[in-house]
C-alpha positions in Angstrom: -121.0 22.1 46.9 -119.1 21.6 43.6 -116.1 19.3 43.6 -112.8 19.6 41.7 -112.5 15.8 41.5 -113.1 14.1 38.1 -114.3 10.9 39.7 -116.4 11.4 42.8 -119.3 9.1 43.7 -121.1 9.9 47.0 -123.1 7.0 48.5 -125.7 7.6 51.2 -127.7 4.9 53.0 -131.0 4.6 54.9 -131.8 1.4 56.7 -135.0 -0.1 58.0 -135.8 -3.2 60.1 -138.6 -5.3 58.5 -140.4 -6.8 61.5 -143.1 -8.4 59.4 -140.5 -10.4 57.4 -138.4 -11.3 60.4 -138.7 -14.3 62.7 -137.0 -13.6 66.0 -137.6 -17.1 67.4 -135.7 -18.5 64.4 -132.9 -15.9 64.5 -134.0 -14.4 61.2 -133.7 -10.6 61.1 -134.6 -8.9 57.8 -133.4 -5.4 56.9 -134.0 -3.1 54.0 -131.5 -0.6 52.9 -132.0 2.3 50.5 -128.9 3.5 48.7 -128.5 6.8 46.9 -125.6 7.0 44.5 -124.7 10.5 43.4 -122.1 11.4 40.8 -120.4 14.5 42.3 -117.5 14.3 39.9 -117.0 15.9 36.5 -117.1 12.8 34.3 -120.1 10.5 33.6 -119.6 7.0 35.0 -121.4 3.7 35.0 -121.8 1.4 38.0 -120.5 -2.0 36.7 -120.5 -4.2 39.8 -120.8 -4.3 43.6 -119.1 -5.9 46.5 -120.6 -6.1 50.0 -119.2 -7.4 53.3 -122.1 -8.1 55.7 -121.1 -9.0 59.3 -123.5 -10.0 62.1 -122.9 -9.6 65.8 -121.6 -13.2 66.0 -118.9 -12.1 63.6 -120.4 -14.3 60.8 -119.4 -12.7 57.5 -121.2 -12.9 54.2 -119.6 -11.5 51.1 -121.8 -10.6 48.1 -120.4 -9.6 44.7 -122.1 -9.3 41.4 -122.9 -7.2 38.3 -124.8 -4.0 38.9 -127.4 -3.3 41.6 -131.0 -4.6 41.5 -130.5 -5.8 38.0 -129.3 -2.5 36.7 -126.0 -0.9 35.8 -126.9 2.8 36.1 -125.1 5.4 34.0 -124.7 8.6 36.0 -123.9 11.9 34.5 -122.4 14.6 36.8 -125.0 15.8 39.2 -127.3 12.8 38.6 -128.2 10.2 41.3 -129.6 6.7 41.3 -131.6 5.3 44.2 -132.6 1.7 44.9 -133.7 -0.5 47.8 -132.4 -4.0 48.6 -132.2 -6.2 51.6 -130.1 -8.3 53.9 -131.0 -11.2 56.3 -129.0 -11.6 59.5 -129.0 -14.3 62.3 -128.6 -11.5 64.9 -130.5 -8.3 65.6 -127.4 -6.2 64.9 -124.9 -6.2 62.1 -122.9 -4.0 59.8 -122.5 -3.7 56.0 -119.7 -2.0 54.0 -118.5 -2.3 50.5 -117.8 -0.7 47.2 -119.1 -0.2 43.7 -116.8 -0.7 40.7 -117.3 2.2 38.4 -116.3 2.8 34.8 -116.0 6.5 33.7 -116.9 7.6 30.2 -113.2 8.3 29.6 -112.4 4.6 30.2 -111.0 5.1 33.8 -112.0 2.3 36.2 -112.4 3.4 39.9 -114.1 2.3 43.1 -116.8 4.1 45.0 -116.4 3.1 48.7 -119.4 2.5 50.8 -118.7 3.4 54.4 -119.7 0.9 57.0 -123.3 1.3 58.3 -125.3 -0.5 61.0 -128.3 -2.8 60.7 -130.2 -2.7 64.0 -133.4 -4.2 65.1 -135.4 -2.3 67.8 -134.3 -3.2 71.4 -137.8 -4.5 72.3 -137.2 -7.6 70.1 -134.0 -8.8 71.8 
């Protein structure tokens, strides 16, 4: 559905528990997340940096900030998407992630693309 917004970045997330990289005995739970960033606005924009807040079920918080994503600063024209996979390691079998991407539109406008909180969950059989 077309949007009337100039700056509109839609972020969708898929998560996966990586059992083969995890070590339950040592409280090491490894997750992969695949992000699709879609420019649904009317102005081209580039992803400049990211900020993540990762919280495990013990309320231990990790904050991660940095340039780009997976070593790239994708430039997204309207209707174009960028997809990448990254990972997170928790000390508990359940946690959450939320964050934002700092974007720079072609017209010079800086804006944030919010990433809604999503869950990282290991299968119950591992608890």
